[in-house]
N, C-alpha and C positions, 0 to 999 in steps of 0.2 A: 530637591536636595536639602533645603533648609528644614523641611518637615522631618526628613530622615535624621538630620543632625539633632533635632529636638527630641525625637523618639529614642535615639540611641545614646544620648549623652550619658557617659559614665557606665555603659553596659558592656563595653568591650574590654578585652584583656589589656592590662597596663604593661605587661611584659610577655615575651615569648618564652615558653618552656623548652629549652634545648635538651632536656632529659639528662643533664649532667655530663653530656659529651664534651670533650675538649677539642681543641683545634686539630691536634694530631690525629684524632680518631676520624674526623670527617674530611679533613683536608691534609692528607699525609704527604708533607714535603713539597718541594718545588722542583721544577725541571732543571736539575743541575747541569745537564749537558748543554741545554740552550744557553744558560747564563755563562758557561765556560766559553762557548763559541762567541758570544757577544763580547766578552772581555778580550778575547784574542783579536777581535777586529777593531778594537777601540783606537789602536794606533793610526788607523787610516780614516778616523771619523772626526769631523769638525764640530758637529752639533748633534745632540740627541733629541729626537722628537718622541716624547712620551705621550701616548694616546690613551685616554680613559673614556669610559662610559659616563656621560654627563650626569647620570642619575645617582652616581656614587661619589664618595669623597674625592676631592681634587688633590689631596696630599700625594706627593710623589712616592710611589711604591718602590722605586728602584734607586732612589737618590743615594743611599748608602752603598749600594752595589756598583752602580755605574755613574757615580756622581762626579767624576773627574772631568767631564766635558760640559760645555754650556748646554742648557736645557730649554726646550720650548714645550710647554704643556698644551696638548690639544684635547679639548673636551668634545667628544663626538656623540652622535645620536641626540643632539639637542632638540630634535623634533619630538622626542619621547619624554623629555624632561620638563618638569614644571619650573621654568626658568625664574619665575617670580620668587621661588624659594631658595635659589642658589646663593650660597655664601662661600666666597673663595678664601681658602687658607693655603696659600701657594707654597709655604715652607721652603723658601729660597728659590723657587722657580722664577725665572726672570721675565718670561712672557707667557700669556695665556691666550689661546685661540679657540673659539667655539665653532664647530662644524657639523654638517649633516652630509657625510660623504657619499651616501647612496643617491643623493640628488644628482641629476645630470648636470645641473648648473648650481653651484654653491658659491656665492660671492665671497664668503669668508675664506674659502680655499685659496683665492687669489692673494690673500694677505700673508700666506705662509712664507713665501720666498722673501718678500721685503722684511718680515719680522726676523727671519733667520739672519739676513744680511745685517740688520740692525744689531742683533746680538753679537755677531762675529766682529763687528767693528770695534767693540770694546773688550774683546777677549782674545788671548793668544791662540794661534793655530798650532801650537806645539811644534811637531816636526814637519808640518805641512805648509810652512810659509812660502816655499817655492812652487807649490802646486797651483795651477791655474784653475782647476776644477774644485768644487766643493762636494764633500761627501757627508751625508746625514745617515743616522741609524734610527729606524722606527722601532720602538719597543712598546710593550704593553701586555696586559693579561690576555688570554685567549678570547677570540670572538668579539673583540672590541672595535674592530674596524681598521686595522693597520693596512691590510691589503686594499681595502676600499679607498683609503686615503691616497695610497700610491696611484691607484687607477684614476682617481679624481684629479690628482695633480697632473697626470699625463694628459687627461682630457683638456685641462685648463691651459697648460703651457705648451704642449706639443701637438695638440689636436689629434692624439692617437688613442687607440683602444686599450684594452686590458693588457697589463703585463704581469699581473700577479693574481693568482687564483683566489676567488672569494667564495666563502661557504657560510651556511647558516648554523654551523655548530663548531665548537672549539676544536682546534687541532688541524685545520686545513693546511697551514704553512708548517712544514715539518722540520725545516733546517734553515740556517742562515743562508740566504741566496746570494748570487752574484749581484753586482751593482745594476741598478735599474735607473736609466736616465729619466728625469722628470722635467728638466728645464734646459733650454739652450743658452739663454743669456740672463743671468750667468750660467755657465755650464754646471749642472748640479745633478748628482746621483743620490739615490737612496738605497740603503741596505734593508730589505725586508727581513724580519726575524720571526722565529716561531713564538707563539704566545706562551709566556711562562708566568706561573704564579710567583708572587714576590717571595724572597727568601724567608720572610716571616709574615704570616697573617696574624695580626695582633689578638683577635678574639674570634669566637665562633660566629658572632653576628656579622662581622665584616665578611667572613667567608660565606655566610648565607646570602648576603647581598650580592656577592660575586656570582654565586650559584644561580640566584634568581635572574640575573641578567645574562645568563648563558655562558659564563666563562669556564664552567666545569660541567662535564658530562652529567646529565640529569640523574642517571641511574646510580652514579657514585654516591650521591647524597640521598636520593629517593624522591620521586615525583610528588608523592603525597605530602612529604615533609616540606618540600619547597612550596607546594600549593598552600599549605597551612600558613607558612610564613608570609606568603603573598597576601592571603586573606587578612592576616593580622596587620600587615603594613597598610593595606587599602583602608581598613577600618580606622586605624590610628590616624591616617591622613585625611579621613572623611572623604574618600574617593569611592563613591557608591555606584559607579557605572555598571558594575557587575550585577546589580540587583535587576535592572531592566533587561540586560543582555541575556540573563539566564532565567527570567520570569520568576524571580523570587518575590515574595510579598513584601519583604523589608530586609534591610541589612542583617547579616547573621554572622556570629562569631564561631560557629560550629562547622568545621571543615567537612565533616562527614555528611552533614545535612546539605551543604552547598554542592559537594561532589555528587551526591545522589540526585539533586535537582538538575545538575548539568547532564548527568547520565540519561535521565528521563527525557529532557528536552532534545538532546542530540542523538538519542537512540543508541547510546554507547553501553551495550549490555554484553554479558557473556554467559554461556551455559556451563554449569558445573554440576558435578554429581554430589548428591547429598544422601546420607544414611538416615533412613527413617524406620519406624516400627514395622513397616510393611516391605522393607528392603531398600535397595538403592534406586533413587529416582534422579532425573535430570531436571534442574530448575534454572530459570533465567534470573540473574542478579545484576545489579549495576556494576559496570566496569570502572572502578574508582581510579585506576591508573590512567586509563584513557581520558577520563574526565579531568583529572589533574593536569594531564599534558595539554588539553585544550585550554584550560584556565591559564596555565603558565604561558602558552604560546600567544594567547590574546594579549596578555600584559606586554610581552616582548615586542609585539607588533604595534603597540600603542592603542589598542582597541578598548582598553579599560581606562583611558585618559592619561594625561601627562602626570608623571609622578617624580618626586624627589625623595630618594630613600634615606638620605641623611638629614 
């Protein structure tokens, strides 16, 4: 790796070209219906659990929209993040918890209920002072691990199985659900919510980071564009695991070359018709979309190394 760093020092892009697109073009709006449902349920909520992908900024995305309740920030997928590079800017968040909710046993999940109780000791319960149970709302962008957190809490505190569906793509949870019990003592329920993008994504690059981590359906942005941003990010961070994985001779800043190499290595090709001087012929060409998908999926599974995008 040190040799790669020496060879490639100063040879990579210093900025990513978004082609002049604005946020509204690539990330058109937020899920207004989901936010409306969340606001309607706030009167029965003691504390908001806001869950983020640990690889992206820890600033609260929903503080302005749902900021009237105590917050606990959960940074999930810590197994995929380069934690040595993490710098927290909690922006008013009272407590932060790191988790890896896909683990069958995550010791950090055991800390969630005590942290919530600590927060509530110093905050009013609004109109819920007489209630003996506690109600939390889990919020976050799509595919960040909200349902996995709920299931992990049930395994930890109730020794029970899944109560909320988990999926590998954004949009599995479609509506605000009924209360799901996660703890007996104290009696505590969670409200699972649909993943919603924040009311305002500040810039295109923030949106691209969210897309890279799977919070937006790939085809809405474009697999090859996401793959190009991934290549740019890995090179900028000097994370060169992709070189060996895809049998490249050295790190490369040309996404077309990288995708062609991936296509050849994995046999991802497609047959297309071409017009030539002797008529129409069928030729075999690299399938760049399939190669881009493999590249992105490898990153999301942690197979290209731990990364901190901010």
